[in-house]
Structure formats: C-alpha cells, structure tokens
N, C-alpha and C positions, 0 to 999 in steps of 0.2 A: 451919285449917292443911292439912288433907287436901285441901281444895278448891284450894289454891295448888299442890299437888304435881302436879295434873293438867296444867296448861299446861307446867310444867317437864318433865314426862314426854313431852309432845308434842314439845317442842323437842329433847329428847334423842333421841327416836325419829326425828325428821326428820334430825338430824345423823348418826345411825347409818345412815339410808337413803341419805344422800349418800355416806357412807364406803363402804358395801357395794354401792352401785349407781351407778357413775360414769356410766352412760348417762343418769342424770337430769340431769347437768350437762354431759356430753360425748356426742357421737355419733361412734361409730367405724364407718367403712365400709371394708371390705376389697374391695369391688367396684370397684377402681380399676386402671387400666392406664396406664402411661407411653405417651404418644402424641406425634406430631410430624407436621406437614404434609409431603406429598410434592410436589415440584415436577417436573412432567413436561415434557419437551422434545419437540416434534413437528416433523417436517420440513415446511418451507413449500413445497417443490416436490419433484419427482422428481429424485433425485440419487444420488450415490455418497459413501460415508463415506471421507473423506481422512485424518482423524485420529480414532481410536476413543477412547472414554471410558476412564477408569481402571477397574480391576477392582472387583468388589463389595467393599464395606466399606472402600474407599480414601477417605481424607479429601480434601476439596476445599475450598479457601478462597474467600471472596468475591472475585469478579473473575477467578477461574481459568476457562479455557475448558473446557467440558464435552466437546464434540466438534466436528468440522468436517465440513461436508457441501458438496460442490461440485455445482452444477447440471448435470444431464446433457444439457440442451438444447444444440443446435448454436449456432454463432456467429450473431449477428444479421445481418440483411440489410445494414444500413449498414456494419457492420464488414467483411463479405465484399466489398462494393462498393469500399470504400476500399482494401482489400488488393489487389484486382484493379487498381485505378487506379494504385496505387503500383508494382505490378509492371510495368505498361505504361510508366510514366514512367521507371522504372529501366532498362528495356530501351532506351528512346530515348536516355537519357543514355549508356548503354554504347555504343550505335551511334555517337553523335556523338564520344565520346572515341576510339573506334577510328578514325573518319575523321580526326580531328585528329592522331592519332599517325601515320597513313599520310601525311598531308600534311606533317607535320614531317619524316618520313623523306625524302619527295620533295624538300622544300625543302633539306634537308642535302645530298642528292645533287646537286641543281642548283647549289648554292653550291660544292660541290667541283668539279663539272665546269667552272664558270666560273673558279674559281681555277686549275684545271689549264690551261685555255686561256690565261688571262692569263700564267701562268708560261711556257707554251710560246711565246707571242708575244713576251714580254719577252726570252726567250733568242734568238728569231729576229731581233729587232730589232738585236741586237749586230752580227752579220756583215752584215746588210742595210745598216745605217748606214755600216759601214766601206766596203762596196762603193759606196754612194752618194757618200761622201766622196772615194773614189778617182775616181769619174766626175767629180766637181767639179774635182779636181786636173787630170785629163786635159783637161777643157774649158778650165780656166784656161791650161794650156800651149798649147792650140790657139789661144786668144785672143792669147796673147803672140806666137806664131809668125806669125799672120796680120797682127798689128800691124806686126811687123818687115818682113814682105813688102810691106805697103801703103806703108810709109815708103820703102823702096828704089824701088818703082815711082814714087812721087811724085818722088823725086830724078832718076830717069832721064827722067821726063817733062819736067823742066826743061831737060835737055840735048838733048831731042829724040830720045832713043834708043828710046822706047816710044810706042805709040799711046794714044789716049784709051780705046780699048777695053780695053787691059791694065789701065789705072788703075781702070776701073769693075769689072772682075773681081776685082781685089785688095780693093777696098772691100766687095764682096759677100761674099767669103770671110771678112773680118773680122767683118761683121755676123752671119753664120751662126755663127761660133765664139762670139761673145758671147751669142747666143741659147741655144746649147747649154749654155754655162756657167750662165746664169741658170736654165735648166731643171733642171740637176743640183743647184744650190743649193736650189731650191724643193723638190725631192724629199727632200733631207736634212732640211729644215725640217718637211715633212709627217711624215716618219718619226719625228722627235723628238717632235712633238705627239702622235702615236698612242702612242708609248712612255710619255709622261708620263700620259696619260689611263688607261692600263692599270693604273697604280698606285692609282687612286682607286676608291671604292666603285661609283659609277655609271660603269662602263667603257663607252667608246664605241669601237666597232670601225669604223674608217673604211674598212677594206678589205672586210670581209665582214659579214653580218648575224647570225652565229651567237651572239655575245654579246648582241646586242640581243634576240634571241628568248629567250635564257635569262632576261634581265631582265624581259621581259614575263611570262613564266611565273611568275617569283618574285613579281611584283606581283599576279598573279591568285591565287596561293596565299595571299598575305597578306590579300587581300580576302575570300576564301572562309573562311579561318581566323577572321577577325574575325566573320563572320556565324555560323559554327558556335559560337564562344565565347559570343556573345549568346544563342543558343538554349540553350546548355548552362547558362548562369546562370539562365535562366528556368525550365528544367526542374528544376534543382537546388533552386531556391527553392520550386517547387511540391511537390517530393518532401519537402522539410523540413516544409512546412505539412501535408502528408498524414501524415507520421510523427507530428507533434504531435497531430493530430486522432485518429489511431489510438491513440496512447498514452492520451489522455483517455478514449476509448471503452473501452479495455481496463481502465483503472482503475475506471471506472463499472461495467463488466460484472463485474469481479472482486468489487466490493462487492455487486452484486446477485445474483451467481451463487454466492457463498460464504456459507454460514450458519455462524456461529461463536458459538453461545450461551454466555454466561458465567454462572457461579453468582452469585446475588444475595446469598447468605449462606454462612456456614461450614456445611458439611454433609458428608454421606457418600454415596457412590455406592450407590444402592439397587438399581437395575436397570441393567445395563451395556448399551452399544450393541453393534451388530454389529462384526465385524472390518473392517479397512481394505479397501476395495474392495467392500464389501457395498452392494447397491442398496437404496434406500429409496423408498417411494412418498410422494406428497404427503399430509400429515395423519397419517402413520405415526409412532408414538412411537419416539423415538431412545433416550432414556435417562431415568432418574428419579433425583432427588437428594433425600435425606432432609434437611430443613431442621432442623438441630440447634439453631438459635438460637431456635426457638419451641416448645420442648417444653412439654407440658401433661399434666395428668391428667384423665381423664373419669370422674367418680364418679357412681354411681347410688345415690340414697337415697330414702327414703319421702317422700311429699308432706306428711306431718305436720310436717316441718321447714321448710315454706315460709316462715314468718315468722321463723325463727331464723337462716337463712343469707342473707347479703347479699353482693354484689360488694364486694371490698375487705377482707373478713374474713380474718384470719390463721388458718392451719391448720397442723397438724403432720403431716409425712409421713415414713413409714419404708418404704423399699423392702423387699420380701420377700427375706430372706437377708442384709440389712444390719443392723448393730447400731445405727448412728447414725441420728438423726432430724434433719430440717431443716425450716425454716419455709418456707411457701409462701403464696400469696395467691389468693383466689377471684376469678376473672375474670368469670364469668357464671353465671347460674342459669336453666336452661331448663325449661319444663314438659314433661309427658309427650308432648304433641303435637308437640314440636319434632323436626325431621328433620335430623340432622347430615349434613354432606357427607362421606360415607364415602370418596369417591374421592380426597379430599385428605388422608386420614389413613392413616398406615402401619399402625396397629394398631386392633383393635376390642375393646371390653369383652366379657368372657366371660359376664357376668351382666347381664341386662336387667330393669328394673322397669317393667312396662307402665304402672302408674299412679304412677310415682315422678318424681323430679326428676333432671335431668341437670346436674351441677355441673362447671364447667370450672375447674381449678386450675392456674395457671401455676407452673412449677417452675424457670424460667430456662433459659438455653442451656448447652450443654456444650462444653468445649474439645476440639475434634476432634483437636488435635495431641498431647493428653496420651496416655500409654501406655494401651492397652486400651480407650479410648473408642470409637475407630472400629471395632475388632473386635466390640464389644458393641452396635454400632449405637445409641450414645448411650442405652442402656438402654431403648430403645423396645420395647414389648411386655411389659415386666416388670410384675408385680403390685405393688401398693402398698397400705399401710394408711394411711388419712387420719383424723385426729382433728379434729372440728369442735368448738370450744369454745362452749358455750351460756352463757346468763346464769344463774349458780348461785343468785342471790338470788330470781329469779323461780321457779326450780325448787323451792327450799325453801318459798317462800311458797305455791306451789301444793300442795306436800305438806302443809303445816300446815293450809291451808284444807280440804284433803280430810279430814284427821284430825279437825278441828274439826266438820266436817259429820257425820262418823261418830259423834262424841260428842254426846249430846243436851244436856249441861250447859254447853257452850261459851258460849252467850249469858249464862247466869247468872254464870259465873266472870268474864266480861268486865265485867258490871255491878258485881259486888262489888269488882273491882279499881279501877273508876272511882270508886266511892263511898268507898273507904278513904282516910282522911286521914293514915294513918301509913305509913312505909316498909315494903315487903314483903320478907321474907327467905325465900329458897328453900333448904331444907335438903336 
C-alpha cells in the first residue's frame, strides 16, 4: 500500500508544480513592443510643394492625397514651340481681321458716295428732263410753222407768184425743223434711260465715268475681301488645331509634372512635409505615414521555445497600463540571425536576446477615426505582455518523468502495478 502512495504523491507533486509554476505550461514575455510599418514618400523630381501634408498625428484614410509636388522644370521645347507658333498665327489672324474691317469701312464709304451721286443725279434729271421736253415742244412748234410756210409757198407757186427757189428754201426749212425736233426727242429719251438706270444696283453713268469707277473699286474690294476671308479661315483652323495640341501637351505635362501620392491604407501622419512653396530635391523624403492597418508585436523570447511556438498559434496580449486582454495570432518566428527591416518599422524593441527568437504577433489594425487613436499613434511604441500557451500535458509528463527518474523505485512500482490483477485504490 505504501508503494502505491508514491505514484500518487508524484502526480500530486506535478499538479502542484503546474499550479505554482505557470511558466511550465505558459511562457510570458514582457519584451514586446507595439509596432507598425512606415510608408515613406520620396520626391521623384526636383520640385516645389504645392499642397503640404497634414500635421503630425493627423489621421489619413486610404486614397487620401498625402501631399502635392509640382515639377520645377521649365516648359518643354515642343510646348514652347507650339505656343510661339500659335502666337504668330494669332498675330496674322488679327492683321487680316484689321484689313477686312478697313475694307468694309471703305466699302461702306464707297457705297454711300455712290448713293449720294445717284441721288444727286436723280434730282438733276428732273429739271433737265423738263428742259429737254421744253426743247421738244419748241422744235415741234418750229416744225408746224415751217410746214405752214411750205404749204403757202406751194400754193403761190401754182399761181406763178413765187419762184422755184423760194419753194426749195421752204422745204429746206421744214426738214431742218423736223431734224431739230427728232434731236430733242432723242435727248429726252436718253435722259429717261439714264434716270431709270440710276435706280438699279448696277448704276450706269452715260454722261460721266465717276459711278463706273466706284463700281470697279467695289468689285475689287469684294475680290480682295474674299481672298482675305479664305486666308482667315485657314489660319483660324490652324490656330484651333494648335490650341488642341497645346491642351493635350499641357494635360500630359500636368500629369507628368505633378506628383500627388495617395495613402494606400488608413494611417497617421508620422513625419510631416515642408510648408507650401518649399523646394524639394529628387529622392528627398517628403513625408511618412504610419500604416495602422498592419500593427504587430515584435516579441523576443529564448530559443528553448523553438519547438513550442508556431505561426498560427493564438496568444494573449495585454498592453502595459491596460486591464483588458485580447487575443492575437503568431505571424512568423525568426531565428536569432534574422535581420528585421528597421527602416520600415516605427518602433524598436528595448530588449534584445542575442541567442533568442524574434516572434511577430499580429494584433490587427486600428480605427484611426476613433477618438484618441490618432493622438496615441495607434499605440505604436507601447510595451505589451504576451502569453504563449504551451501544451500542458507534455509539461506534466516531462515533470512526472523527471520525478520518476529522481526516484529509484519507479520501475519497481510500474512492474507491480502491471502484475496486479485487482483494482488499485489510492488513499
């Protein structure tokens, strides 16, 4: 009976060891610091800050513009050439438009002068026609008189009172009177034709060539204006094409000459940019953003736990100063020879284990819009206590085996227990 009490004592001793030494079933590490990657933004060219970043600890959401930089280089050669060409074309267009305006003014003046001359001649034709018609009446009266005289001479010739010579003279006077009458009638007809043509657009001056000269000049102006208008349309089309090409180059230049980096994740401004108007060199850091969506803990523990900790294991985390605990997951386990990228991390562990393990524990992202989160930089830099859960059965088995090895009677007790055919009762 006393031999059975020894294994029972061993089990009780192991249970007590588990109860009083949690490190046998759990590993607690306080060498942990909340960390997160830093996203640095560098200038791709020499330029000037047009829009500065937000202030330090200011939250920034995914897709928000961090800062805006404009290229300090001068305009491209092609753009300057196009601007020079469009300026020359615009100058030619302005010159042609000025010529057309002057020609239109001259045309209006010539049309007015022609209209004034037509009106003056129309007024002049009134009394002139009356005078010509009066001359026709005088000529008609003269014809009538000479006809009467010729008739009397013819009667006297029959009586032998006049000579043949008198008869011929009377007939000559009648013919001359008729000719003057026909001349006066023709003058009236000519004046009426001139008056009627003055009322038409294509005035014909049958007396002088002043109106004809005015019409010639108007025709020349029309031809010259048509030529200028054709050149004007050509230049305007060319200018429109140049403006479209310049607009395309300006848009392309604006895209190439303006650098507007956007945040790829929710984060916080870690390092601010310079003020608006500050010059930056190519490759110079503009700003830094703390990526709060990828927070993690970097835990340093002894290499004795190499076989006990694996990626995917659950751990319990408690930030120093907080009462609540939360669960996290092991992302990676690195050996002592691993070299972390410190340039990408915002914080650095204060405790290093030269021959230990570097365990990365993901603790999830932080809501940068929540009160106090941005101001505390998503808790980056805070110390934390991490509990790694070990396999308790293995720990107890190892403890029991150690105790059995320490007791020399363990094999004997095992043999007696195996040979016993009756149930064993532990008191």
